[in-house]
ZADO-1210 file (C-alpha; in nm, 4 decimals, padded with zeros to 6 digits):
<atoms>
<atom x="09.3517" y="-07.5266" z="09.6095" code="UNK" pos="1"/>
<atom x="09.5481" y="-07.3451" z="10.0014" code="UNK" pos="2"/>
<atom x="09.4159" y="-07.0900" z="10.1567" code="UNK" pos="3"/>
<atom x="09.7695" y="-06.8974" z="10.0601" code="UNK" pos="4"/>
<atom x="09.7443" y="-06.9524" z="09.7299" code="UNK" pos="5"/>
<atom x="09.4136" y="-06.7347" z="09.7136" code="UNK" pos="6"/>
<atom x="09.5502" y="-06.5679" z="09.3853" code="UNK" pos="7"/>
<atom x="09.5788" y="-06.8921" z="09.1431" code="UNK" pos="8"/>
<atom x="09.4972" y="-06.8593" z="08.8084" code="UNK" pos="9"/>
<atom x="09.4845" y="-06.5067" z="08.8155" code="UNK" pos="10"/>
<atom x="09.6683" y="-06.2384" z="08.5982" code="UNK" pos="11"/>
<atom x="09.8317" y="-05.9602" z="08.7420" code="UNK" pos="12"/>
<atom x="10.0196" y="-05.6537" z="08.5396" code="UNK" pos="13"/>
<atom x="10.3104" y="-05.4871" z="08.7033" code="UNK" pos="14"/>
<atom x="10.4223" y="-05.1815" z="08.5846" code="UNK" pos="15"/>
<atom x="10.7733" y="-05.0564" z="08.6770" code="UNK" pos="16"/>
<atom x="10.8690" y="-05.3994" z="08.7961" code="UNK" pos="17"/>
<atom x="11.2033" y="-05.4271" z="08.6167" code="UNK" pos="18"/>
<atom x="11.4001" y="-05.3269" z="08.9374" code="UNK" pos="19"/>
<atom x="11.4629" y="-05.5892" z="09.2066" code="UNK" pos="20"/>
<atom x="11.4954" y="-05.3599" z="09.4971" code="UNK" pos="21"/>
<atom x="11.2000" y="-05.1681" z="09.3816" code="UNK" pos="22"/>
<atom x="10.8172" y="-05.1396" z="09.4901" code="UNK" pos="23"/>
<atom x="10.7132" y="-05.3532" z="09.1165" code="UNK" pos="24"/>
<atom x="10.9493" y="-05.6198" z="09.1927" code="UNK" pos="25"/>
<atom x="10.8573" y="-05.6629" z="09.5572" code="UNK" pos="26"/>
<atom x="10.4798" y="-05.6462" z="09.4581" code="UNK" pos="27"/>
<atom x="10.5303" y="-05.9265" z="09.1815" code="UNK" pos="28"/>
<atom x="10.7011" y="-06.1345" z="09.3946" code="UNK" pos="29"/>
<atom x="10.4434" y="-06.0844" z="09.6943" code="UNK" pos="30"/>
<atom x="10.1307" y="-06.1662" z="09.3821" code="UNK" pos="31"/>
<atom x="10.3046" y="-06.4419" z="09.2738" code="UNK" pos="32"/>
<atom x="10.4002" y="-06.6132" z="09.6183" code="UNK" pos="33"/>
<atom x="09.9856" y="-06.6784" z="09.6479" code="UNK" pos="34"/>
<atom x="09.9859" y="-06.7754" z="09.2876" code="UNK" pos="35"/>
<atom x="09.9173" y="-06.5001" z="09.0289" code="UNK" pos="36"/>
<atom x="10.0742" y="-06.5044" z="08.7173" code="UNK" pos="37"/>
<atom x="10.2546" y="-06.1797" z="08.6473" code="UNK" pos="38"/>
<atom x="10.3961" y="-05.9307" z="08.3744" code="UNK" pos="39"/>
<atom x="10.7024" y="-05.7917" z="08.4482" code="UNK" pos="40"/>
<atom x="10.6639" y="-05.4289" z="08.2841" code="UNK" pos="41"/>
<atom x="11.0072" y="-05.2724" z="08.2209" code="UNK" pos="42"/>
<atom x="11.1017" y="-04.9261" z="07.9845" code="UNK" pos="43"/>
<atom x="11.4614" y="-04.9871" z="07.9008" code="UNK" pos="44"/>
<atom x="11.6317" y="-05.2346" z="08.1016" code="UNK" pos="45"/>
<atom x="11.5612" y="-05.6284" z="07.9664" code="UNK" pos="46"/>
<atom x="11.8939" y="-05.7631" z="08.1877" code="UNK" pos="47"/>
<atom x="11.6989" y="-05.6284" z="08.4603" code="UNK" pos="48"/>
<atom x="11.3585" y="-05.6891" z="08.4090" code="UNK" pos="49"/>
<atom x="11.5212" y="-06.0769" z="08.3774" code="UNK" pos="50"/>
<atom x="11.6244" y="-06.0682" z="08.6664" code="UNK" pos="51"/>
<atom x="11.3315" y="-06.0189" z="08.8423" code="UNK" pos="52"/>
<atom x="11.1624" y="-06.2837" z="08.6244" code="UNK" pos="53"/>
<atom x="11.3803" y="-06.5443" z="08.7317" code="UNK" pos="54"/>
<atom x="11.3243" y="-06.4692" z="09.0940" code="UNK" pos="55"/>
<atom x="10.9173" y="-06.4928" z="09.0305" code="UNK" pos="56"/>
<atom x="10.9787" y="-06.8306" z="08.8333" code="UNK" pos="57"/>
<atom x="11.1019" y="-06.9862" z="09.1472" code="UNK" pos="58"/>
<atom x="10.7202" y="-06.9553" z="09.2808" code="UNK" pos="59"/>
<atom x="10.6085" y="-07.1730" z="09.0271" code="UNK" pos="60"/>
<atom x="10.4006" y="-06.9245" z="08.8703" code="UNK" pos="61"/>
<atom x="10.3943" y="-06.8239" z="08.4529" code="UNK" pos="62"/>
<atom x="10.5858" y="-06.4727" z="08.3984" code="UNK" pos="63"/>
<atom x="10.6918" y="-06.2943" z="08.1201" code="UNK" pos="64"/>
<atom x="10.8882" y="-05.9448" z="08.0715" code="UNK" pos="65"/>
<atom x="10.7500" y="-05.6767" z="07.8618" code="UNK" pos="66"/>
<atom x="10.8512" y="-05.3937" z="07.7493" code="UNK" pos="67"/>
<atom x="10.6405" y="-05.0949" z="07.6899" code="UNK" pos="68"/>
<atom x="10.6995" y="-04.7269" z="07.7169" code="UNK" pos="69"/>
<atom x="10.4505" y="-04.5504" z="07.9780" code="UNK" pos="70"/>
<atom x="10.4484" y="-04.2069" z="07.7774" code="UNK" pos="71"/>
<atom x="10.3582" y="-04.3861" z="07.4491" code="UNK" pos="72"/>
<atom x="09.9741" y="-04.3137" z="07.3328" code="UNK" pos="73"/>
<atom x="09.9582" y="-04.7210" z="07.2641" code="UNK" pos="74"/>
<atom x="10.1238" y="-04.7636" z="07.6041" code="UNK" pos="75"/>
<atom x="09.7735" y="-04.9659" z="07.6988" code="UNK" pos="76"/>
<atom x="09.7198" y="-05.1656" z="07.4168" code="UNK" pos="77"/>
<atom x="10.0587" y="-05.2660" z="07.3853" code="UNK" pos="78"/>
<atom x="10.1094" y="-05.3875" z="07.7547" code="UNK" pos="79"/>
<atom x="09.7730" y="-05.5788" z="07.7341" code="UNK" pos="80"/>
<atom x="09.8341" y="-05.7316" z="07.3588" code="UNK" pos="81"/>
<atom x="10.1305" y="-05.8979" z="07.5031" code="UNK" pos="82"/>
<atom x="10.0013" y="-06.0051" z="07.8603" code="UNK" pos="83"/>
<atom x="09.7165" y="-06.1732" z="07.6539" code="UNK" pos="84"/>
<atom x="09.9231" y="-06.3572" z="07.4552" code="UNK" pos="85"/>
<atom x="10.2301" y="-06.4388" z="07.6447" code="UNK" pos="86"/>
<atom x="10.0325" y="-06.5948" z="07.8850" code="UNK" pos="87"/>
<atom x="09.7991" y="-06.7875" z="07.6804" code="UNK" pos="88"/>
<atom x="09.4999" y="-06.5957" z="07.8778" code="UNK" pos="89"/>
<atom x="09.1894" y="-06.4055" z="07.7897" code="UNK" pos="90"/>
<atom x="09.1256" y="-06.2313" z="08.1224" code="UNK" pos="91"/>
<atom x="09.3425" y="-05.9605" z="08.3329" code="UNK" pos="92"/>
<atom x="09.2510" y="-06.0345" z="08.7014" code="UNK" pos="93"/>
<atom x="09.4876" y="-05.7430" z="08.8795" code="UNK" pos="94"/>
<atom x="09.6328" y="-05.4069" z="08.7829" code="UNK" pos="95"/>
<atom x="09.9487" y="-05.2508" z="08.9545" code="UNK" pos="96"/>
<atom x="09.9959" y="-04.9132" z="08.7913" code="UNK" pos="97"/>
<atom x="10.3662" y="-04.8545" z="08.9726" code="UNK" pos="98"/>
<atom x="10.5527" y="-04.6862" z="08.6805" code="UNK" pos="99"/>
<atom x="10.6241" y="-04.3675" z="08.7035" code="UNK" pos="100"/>
<atom x="10.9103" y="-04.0939" z="08.6542" code="UNK" pos="101"/>
<atom x="10.9996" y="-03.8129" z="08.9420" code="UNK" pos="102"/>
<atom x="11.1534" y="-03.4516" z="08.8771" code="UNK" pos="103"/>
<atom x="11.2497" y="-03.2595" z="09.1484" code="UNK" pos="104"/>
<atom x="11.2950" y="-02.8909" z="09.1248" code="UNK" pos="105"/>
<atom x="11.4572" y="-02.5945" z="09.3302" code="UNK" pos="106"/>
<atom x="11.2308" y="-02.3458" z="09.1973" code="UNK" pos="107"/>
<atom x="10.9332" y="-02.2721" z="08.9897" code="UNK" pos="108"/>
<atom x="11.1490" y="-02.0635" z="08.7654" code="UNK" pos="109"/>
<atom x="11.3040" y="-02.4054" z="08.6637" code="UNK" pos="110"/>
<atom x="11.0538" y="-02.6196" z="08.5611" code="UNK" pos="111"/>
<atom x="11.0390" y="-02.6310" z="08.1984" code="UNK" pos="112"/>
<atom x="10.6947" y="-02.6822" z="08.0137" code="UNK" pos="113"/>
<atom x="10.8174" y="-03.0281" z="07.8494" code="UNK" pos="114"/>
<atom x="10.8504" y="-03.1341" z="08.2901" code="UNK" pos="115"/>
<atom x="10.5108" y="-03.1431" z="08.2417" code="UNK" pos="116"/>
<atom x="10.4292" y="-03.3150" z="07.9574" code="UNK" pos="117"/>
<atom x="10.6918" y="-03.5957" z="08.0305" code="UNK" pos="118"/>
<atom x="10.5564" y="-03.6481" z="08.4176" code="UNK" pos="119"/>
<atom x="10.1879" y="-03.6220" z="08.3278" code="UNK" pos="120"/>
<atom x="10.2233" y="-03.8612" z="08.0212" code="UNK" pos="121"/>
<atom x="10.4231" y="-04.1403" z="08.2293" code="UNK" pos="122"/>
<atom x="10.2173" y="-04.0713" z="08.5808" code="UNK" pos="123"/>
<atom x="09.8691" y="-04.0024" z="08.4882" code="UNK" pos="124"/>
<atom x="09.8148" y="-04.0872" z="08.0894" code="UNK" pos="125"/>
<atom x="10.0294" y="-04.4341" z="08.1237" code="UNK" pos="126"/>
<atom x="09.7728" y="-04.5463" z="08.4178" code="UNK" pos="127"/>
<atom x="09.4492" y="-04.4319" z="08.2292" code="UNK" pos="128"/>
<atom x="09.5680" y="-04.5951" z="07.8741" code="UNK" pos="129"/>
<atom x="09.6542" y="-04.9271" z="08.0556" code="UNK" pos="130"/>
<atom x="09.3295" y="-04.9042" z="08.2469" code="UNK" pos="131"/>
<atom x="09.1145" y="-04.8528" z="07.9412" code="UNK" pos="132"/>
<atom x="09.2819" y="-05.1015" z="07.7645" code="UNK" pos="133"/>
<atom x="09.2304" y="-05.3775" z="08.0166" code="UNK" pos="134"/>
<atom x="08.8616" y="-05.3454" z="08.0882" code="UNK" pos="135"/>
<atom x="08.7392" y="-05.5439" z="07.8257" code="UNK" pos="136"/>
<atom x="08.9282" y="-05.7962" z="07.9683" code="UNK" pos="137"/>
<atom x="08.8779" y="-05.7771" z="08.3064" code="UNK" pos="138"/>
<atom x="08.5876" y="-05.9405" z="08.4924" code="UNK" pos="139"/>
<atom x="08.4036" y="-05.9224" z="08.8408" code="UNK" pos="140"/>
<atom x="08.6654" y="-05.9965" z="09.1138" code="UNK" pos="141"/>
<atom x="08.9228" y="-05.7672" z="08.8962" code="UNK" pos="142"/>
<atom x="09.1606" y="-05.4963" z="09.0920" code="UNK" pos="143"/>
<atom x="09.3606" y="-05.2055" z="09.0021" code="UNK" pos="144"/>
<atom x="09.5868" y="-05.0759" z="09.2132" code="UNK" pos="145"/>
<atom x="09.7807" y="-04.7551" z="09.1608" code="UNK" pos="146"/>
<atom x="10.0503" y="-04.6326" z="09.3409" code="UNK" pos="147"/>
<atom x="10.0456" y="-04.2676" z="09.4547" code="UNK" pos="148"/>
<atom x="10.2606" y="-04.0558" z="09.6707" code="UNK" pos="149"/>
<atom x="10.2797" y="-03.8387" z="09.9720" code="UNK" pos="150"/>
<atom x="10.3458" y="-03.5824" z="09.7456" code="UNK" pos="151"/>
<atom x="10.0251" y="-03.6046" z="09.6256" code="UNK" pos="152"/>
<atom x="09.8738" y="-03.4735" z="09.9813" code="UNK" pos="153"/>
<atom x="10.1007" y="-03.2704" z="10.1260" code="UNK" pos="154"/>
<atom x="10.2830" y="-02.9793" z="09.9387" code="UNK" pos="155"/>
<atom x="10.6272" y="-03.0050" z="09.8934" code="UNK" pos="156"/>
<atom x="10.7769" y="-02.6676" z="09.7201" code="UNK" pos="157"/>
<atom x="11.0619" y="-02.8872" z="09.4735" code="UNK" pos="158"/>
<atom x="10.8164" y="-03.1800" z="09.3950" code="UNK" pos="159"/>
<atom x="10.5208" y="-02.9054" z="09.2297" code="UNK" pos="160"/>
<atom x="10.5473" y="-03.1051" z="08.9163" code="UNK" pos="161"/>
<atom x="10.5298" y="-03.4347" z="09.0928" code="UNK" pos="162"/>
<atom x="10.3150" y="-03.4009" z="09.3138" code="UNK" pos="163"/>
<atom x="10.0563" y="-03.2907" z="09.1230" code="UNK" pos="164"/>
<atom x="10.1229" y="-03.5680" z="08.8690" code="UNK" pos="165"/>
<atom x="10.0305" y="-03.7843" z="09.1896" code="UNK" pos="166"/>
<atom x="09.7305" y="-03.5571" z="09.3122" code="UNK" pos="167"/>
<atom x="09.5606" y="-03.6079" z="08.9840" code="UNK" pos="168"/>
<atom x="09.6308" y="-03.9587" z="08.9892" code="UNK" pos="169"/>
<atom x="09.4572" y="-04.0248" z="09.2989" code="UNK" pos="170"/>
<atom x="09.1704" y="-03.8101" z="09.1284" code="UNK" pos="171"/>
<atom x="09.1351" y="-04.0334" z="08.8535" code="UNK" pos="172"/>
<atom x="09.1071" y="-04.3585" z="09.0709" code="UNK" pos="173"/>
<atom x="08.8244" y="-04.1962" z="09.2973" code="UNK" pos="174"/>
<atom x="08.6029" y="-04.1483" z="08.9933" code="UNK" pos="175"/>
<atom x="08.6286" y="-04.4007" z="08.7974" code="UNK" pos="176"/>
<atom x="08.5216" y="-04.5858" z="09.1033" code="UNK" pos="177"/>
<atom x="08.1969" y="-04.5189" z="09.0408" code="UNK" pos="178"/>
<atom x="08.1795" y="-04.6644" z="08.6997" code="UNK" pos="179"/>
<atom x="08.3902" y="-04.9409" z="08.7968" code="UNK" pos="180"/>
<atom x="08.1594" y="-05.0903" z="09.1229" code="UNK" pos="181"/>
<atom x="07.8819" y="-05.2267" z="08.8874" code="UNK" pos="182"/>
<atom x="08.0882" y="-05.4431" z="08.6985" code="UNK" pos="183"/>
<atom x="08.2719" y="-05.6239" z="09.0116" code="UNK" pos="184"/>
<atom x="08.6085" y="-05.4104" z="08.9975" code="UNK" pos="185"/>
<atom x="08.7450" y="-05.2104" z="09.2826" code="UNK" pos="186"/>
<atom x="09.0219" y="-04.9644" z="09.2165" code="UNK" pos="187"/>
<atom x="09.2063" y="-04.7929" z="09.5125" code="UNK" pos="188"/>
<atom x="09.5262" y="-04.5540" z="09.5081" code="UNK" pos="189"/>
<atom x="09.8079" y="-04.7195" z="09.7551" code="UNK" pos="190"/>
<atom x="10.0051" y="-04.3920" z="09.8784" code="UNK" pos="191"/>
<atom x="10.3410" y="-04.4624" z="09.9881" code="UNK" pos="192"/>
<atom x="10.6032" y="-04.2259" z="10.2189" code="UNK" pos="193"/>
<atom x="10.9804" y="-04.2355" z="10.1594" code="UNK" pos="194"/>
<atom x="11.0856" y="-04.5673" z="10.0576" code="UNK" pos="195"/>
<atom x="11.4232" y="-04.7256" z="10.0505" code="UNK" pos="196"/>
<atom x="11.4170" y="-04.7485" z="09.6879" code="UNK" pos="197"/>
<atom x="11.6569" y="-04.5858" z="09.4355" code="UNK" pos="198"/>
<atom x="11.4151" y="-04.2649" z="09.4600" code="UNK" pos="199"/>
<atom x="11.5005" y="-04.2352" z="09.8211" code="UNK" pos="200"/>
<atom x="11.4740" y="-03.8672" z="09.9547" code="UNK" pos="201"/>
<atom x="11.7277" y="-03.9962" z="10.2653" code="UNK" pos="202"/>
<atom x="11.9609" y="-03.7164" z="10.3296" code="UNK" pos="203"/>
<atom x="11.8260" y="-03.4430" z="10.0995" code="UNK" pos="204"/>
<atom x="11.5832" y="-03.1395" z="10.2058" code="UNK" pos="205"/>
<atom x="11.3327" y="-03.3257" z="10.1114" code="UNK" pos="206"/>
<atom x="11.3505" y="-03.6383" z="10.3213" code="UNK" pos="207"/>
<atom x="11.3843" y="-03.3849" z="10.6402" code="UNK" pos="208"/>
<atom x="11.0388" y="-03.2611" z="10.5379" code="UNK" pos="209"/>
<atom x="10.8811" y="-03.5653" z="10.5299" code="UNK" pos="210"/>
<atom x="11.0909" y="-03.7191" z="10.8665" code="UNK" pos="211"/>
<atom x="10.9788" y="-03.4018" z="10.9891" code="UNK" pos="212"/>
<atom x="10.5511" y="-03.5595" z="11.0012" code="UNK" pos="213"/>
<atom x="10.6430" y="-03.8801" z="11.0935" code="UNK" pos="214"/>
<atom x="10.5186" y="-04.1109" z="11.3424" code="UNK" pos="215"/>
<atom x="10.7715" y="-04.3516" z="11.2700" code="UNK" pos="216"/>
<atom x="11.0274" y="-04.1611" z="11.1309" code="UNK" pos="217"/>
<atom x="11.2769" y="-04.3892" z="10.9144" code="UNK" pos="218"/>
<atom x="11.1849" y="-04.5204" z="10.5687" code="UNK" pos="219"/>
<atom x="10.9785" y="-04.7604" z="10.4628" code="UNK" pos="220"/>
<atom x="11.0864" y="-05.0969" z="10.3052" code="UNK" pos="221"/>
<atom x="10.9475" y="-05.2286" z="09.9407" code="UNK" pos="222"/>
<atom x="10.7859" y="-05.5295" z="10.1190" code="UNK" pos="223"/>
<atom x="10.6129" y="-05.3298" z="10.3716" code="UNK" pos="224"/>
<atom x="10.4334" y="-05.1372" z="10.0320" code="UNK" pos="225"/>
<atom x="10.4230" y="-05.5096" z="09.8374" code="UNK" pos="226"/>
<atom x="10.1924" y="-05.6124" z="10.1198" code="UNK" pos="227"/>
<atom x="09.9405" y="-05.3847" z="10.1413" code="UNK" pos="228"/>
<atom x="09.9313" y="-05.4116" z="09.7445" code="UNK" pos="229"/>
<atom x="09.8747" y="-05.8024" z="09.8625" code="UNK" pos="230"/>
<atom x="09.5725" y="-05.7351" z="10.0470" code="UNK" pos="231"/>
<atom x="09.4115" y="-05.4610" z="09.8093" code="UNK" pos="232"/>
<atom x="09.4282" y="-05.7483" z="09.5252" code="UNK" pos="233"/>
<atom x="09.3313" y="-06.0351" z="09.7379" code="UNK" pos="234"/>
<atom x="08.9367" y="-06.1340" z="09.7887" code="UNK" pos="235"/>
<atom x="08.9239" y="-05.9852" z="10.1542" code="UNK" pos="236"/>
<atom x="08.9266" y="-05.5973" z="10.0063" code="UNK" pos="237"/>
<atom x="08.6183" y="-05.6460" z="09.8384" code="UNK" pos="238"/>
<atom x="08.4219" y="-05.4016" z="10.0131" code="UNK" pos="239"/>
<atom x="08.6987" y="-05.1288" z="09.9643" code="UNK" pos="240"/>
<atom x="08.6734" y="-04.9015" z="09.6376" code="UNK" pos="241"/>
<atom x="08.7756" y="-04.5647" z="09.5565" code="UNK" pos="242"/>
<atom x="08.9831" y="-04.5003" z="09.8685" code="UNK" pos="243"/>
<atom x="09.3755" y="-04.3982" z="09.9270" code="UNK" pos="244"/>
<atom x="09.5714" y="-04.5914" z="10.1606" code="UNK" pos="245"/>
<atom x="09.8614" y="-04.4917" z="10.3218" code="UNK" pos="246"/>
<atom x="10.1561" y="-04.6446" z="10.3696" code="UNK" pos="247"/>
<atom x="10.4168" y="-04.3391" z="10.5094" code="UNK" pos="248"/>
<atom x="10.5031" y="-04.4272" z="10.8630" code="UNK" pos="249"/>
<atom x="10.2249" y="-04.1695" z="11.0038" code="UNK" pos="250"/>
<atom x="10.2397" y="-03.8469" z="10.7894" code="UNK" pos="251"/>
<atom x="09.8829" y="-03.8802" z="10.6840" code="UNK" pos="252"/>
<atom x="09.6293" y="-03.8910" z="10.9434" code="UNK" pos="253"/>
<atom x="09.3270" y="-03.7599" z="11.0119" code="UNK" pos="254"/>
</atoms>
């Protein structure tokens, strides 16, 4: 095995990875290029997911697309079962919880109770259920990477619900680190700033707020998030756990 194929034989689940221009697809491709077999998770758009599968297949690894509802109580067990059967494996080595839902509200009065339910189910409970279901199949060297957001750190009024969900995801990740460390499994949060995807905030009041806090005043590219995730997923990150890694152009600085 060459040094470039340091993920060869490992199984990686990347949720929310069905958009070719998104962070999830960029992450799946980055992991595949270094040898990992990939699960492309999607919620509804099978055609889009198959386009990502076609790109990943070019790297020579095994890859499948799996449909699962991240807001469902059976999300974790459904996705894990499909992974083990579809890739004919007994282990899961890397989880990237990228699937998420974002809603902006112009004011507090506009927030509905169902908005809280929908976003917290998808952005917090979904990742938890996948981790819970996958843990019995993870061994030493396992990596869990949750995708947070600068909105979980920087108070942005229009993103009250979304920011709260990402802050909760971060807390959950750091809380889990202590239990997972003796098992040789790390868990970290990669926290993107404004990124050029379908969820871009460019040209909006929220985008202007983010830009005002940046040192490198631009949108990041999905590949820049994916490269960070790739490092955390690899052997070089073995002493990093319970951390939040900002990738935001200098918005979040000590």
